[in-house]
C-alpha positions in Angstrom: 12.1 32.4 -0.6 14.0 29.3 1.3 15.9 27.0 -0.8 15.5 23.2 0.4 18.4 21.5 0.4 17.8 18.1 -0.3 15.7 15.1 0.2 15.3 12.7 2.8 12.9 9.4 2.1 10.4 8.9 4.6 12.3 6.9 6.8 15.4 8.7 7.3 13.5 11.2 9.5 11.6 11.9 12.6 10.0 14.5 14.5 7.4 16.7 13.8 8.2 18.9 10.2 7.8 23.0 10.1 5.5 22.8 7.4 3.3 20.5 4.4 3.5 20.5 0.8 -0.1 18.7 -0.8 2.2 17.7 -4.1 0.3 15.9 -7.5 2.9 14.0 -9.0 3.9 15.6 -12.1 5.1 18.3 -9.2 6.9 15.6 -7.2 9.2 15.5 -9.9 13.3 16.8 -10.0 13.4 20.2 -11.6 13.9 23.0 -9.9 10.3 24.0 -8.8 8.8 26.8 -6.6 6.2 26.0 -3.6 3.9 27.3 -1.3 3.7 25.0 1.6 0.6 24.1 3.4 1.3 27.5 5.8 2.7 29.8 2.9 6.4 29.5 3.3 7.7 29.6 -0.2 10.3 26.6 -1.2 12.8 26.5 -4.4 13.8 23.1 -5.2 16.8 22.6 -7.1 16.7 19.8 -10.0 18.0 17.0 -7.2 17.4 14.4 -9.1 14.7 12.8 -6.6 11.8 12.4 -7.7 9.1 12.7 -4.2 7.3 10.2 -2.8 4.4 10.8 0.2 6.3 10.9 3.0 9.9 12.7 2.2 10.7 15.9 3.8 12.8 18.4 1.9 15.3 19.3 5.0 15.8 23.1 3.9 18.9 25.6 4.3 17.6 26.7 7.6 17.4 23.2 8.6 13.7 22.4 8.7 11.9 19.8 7.5 9.5 19.8 4.9 6.8 17.2 4.8 6.1 16.0 1.2 2.2 15.0 1.0 1.0 13.0 -2.4 -2.2 15.0 -3.6 -5.5 13.3 -5.0 -5.3 12.8 -8.3 -8.2 12.0 -10.7 -6.9 8.0 -12.1 -8.3 5.5 -13.8 -8.6 2.2 -11.7 -8.8 -1.2 -12.8 -8.1 -4.8 -11.6 -6.4 -7.8 -12.5 -7.9 -11.5 -12.3 -4.3 -13.1 -11.6 -0.3 -12.1 -11.5 -0.1 -12.8 -15.3 -3.2 -10.4 -15.9 -1.5 -7.5 -14.6 1.7 -8.3 -16.4 -0.4 -7.9 -19.9 -2.5 -4.8 -18.3 1.0 -3.0 -17.6 1.8 -3.9 -20.9 -1.1 -2.4 -22.7 -0.9 0.1 -20.6 2.5 0.4 -21.0 2.2 1.0 -25.0 -0.2 4.3 -24.6 2.6 5.5 -23.0 0.9 5.8 -19.3 2.6 5.8 -16.3 1.1 3.2 -13.7 1.2 2.3 -10.0 0.2 -1.5 -9.1 -1.6 -1.8 -5.6 -1.6 -6.2 -5.5 -4.2 -6.7 -8.3 -4.8 -3.4 -8.7 -3.7 -0.7 -11.6 -3.8 2.7 -11.1 -2.9 5.7 -14.0 -3.8 8.6 -15.0 -7.1 9.0 -17.2 -6.6 7.7 -21.2 -9.5 7.9 -23.1 -7.4 5.6 -25.7 -5.9 3.5 -23.4 -9.6 3.2 -21.3 -10.8 2.7 -25.0 -8.8 -0.6 -25.6 -8.8 -2.4 -21.8 -12.7 -1.9 -22.4 -12.2 -3.7 -25.6 -10.5 -6.5 -23.6 -13.5 -6.6 -20.7 -11.9 -5.1 -18.2 -13.8 -2.7 -16.2 -12.8 1.1 -15.7 -13.1 2.8 -12.3 -12.0 6.9 -11.9 -11.3 7.3 -9.0 -9.6 10.5 -6.5 -6.7 9.0 -4.8 -2.9 9.8 -4.4 -0.4 8.2 -6.6 2.9 6.9 -7.2 3.9 5.8 -11.0 6.6 3.1 -11.0 10.2 4.1 -11.8 9.7 7.1 -10.5 12.5 6.0 -7.1 13.7 8.0 -4.9 18.1 9.1 -6.4 19.9 10.6 -4.5 22.0 14.3 -5.7 25.0 13.3 -7.1 27.9 14.6 -4.6 30.7 15.8 -6.4 33.8 14.2 -6.8 37.2 13.7 -8.2 36.9 11.9 -11.5 38.3 7.7 -10.4 42.0 6.9 -11.9 41.5 3.9 -14.5 43.9 2.8 -17.2 43.4 1.9 -20.7 45.2 1.5 -23.4 44.8 2.8 -27.2 47.3 3.9 -30.2 48.1 7.6 -31.1 49.3 8.5 -34.1 51.7 11.3 -33.9 53.9 13.6 -36.6 56.3 14.7 -34.0 58.1 11.5 -32.4 58.5 7.3 -33.4 58.4 5.7 -30.1 57.0 3.7 -27.5 56.4 4.6 -23.8 53.3 4.8 -21.1 53.0 8.1 -19.1 50.9 9.3 -16.7 48.1 11.9 -17.3 46.6 14.4 -15.0 43.6 16.1 -16.1 43.5 19.6 -14.1 40.3 19.0 -12.3 39.7 18.2 -9.1 43.9 16.6 -8.6 42.3 13.5 -10.7 44.5 11.6 -12.9 44.4 8.3 -15.2 46.6 6.0 -16.9 47.2 5.6 -20.5 49.5 3.3 -22.4 50.1 4.9 -26.1 51.5 3.1 -28.7 52.5 5.9 -30.7 53.4 5.2 -34.5 
């Protein structure tokens, strides 16, 4: 098994990938997962905080790139009359907890009998399709980079029994050499 060390956005890589992963939207969520590529390569992905989009690549620990392809999923698709109608339909679907994808005047969402029944009461025609699904709100978030804590100042009062005086002093928190200043008013 080989580890994926980084997600590279679609626009950030070029050339021919060494392999391909075909994943549905649930599999493209940020999580520790193991995948088998099209050519049978077993890949482990850490929870890097990134939702994988169609065309992104995973950088493997040996330097190879594996392209991510969004798999077709069972979806419902509806069409709105205008932008205001898109907003209304998105609100209705959101009230059912559905993730949605908006493509112009079309809205796609995973099949949901309750949401579909509600839409039908409003005269909305629903078409069932099989297509890649890239829900809104699922965006690329780079993995956190370990860094020293930022210095910051703040003042606060402490009550101590062992002394009664005012002073300012610097605290070192022992992690990564980070520090921050406190202005104390001891009573």
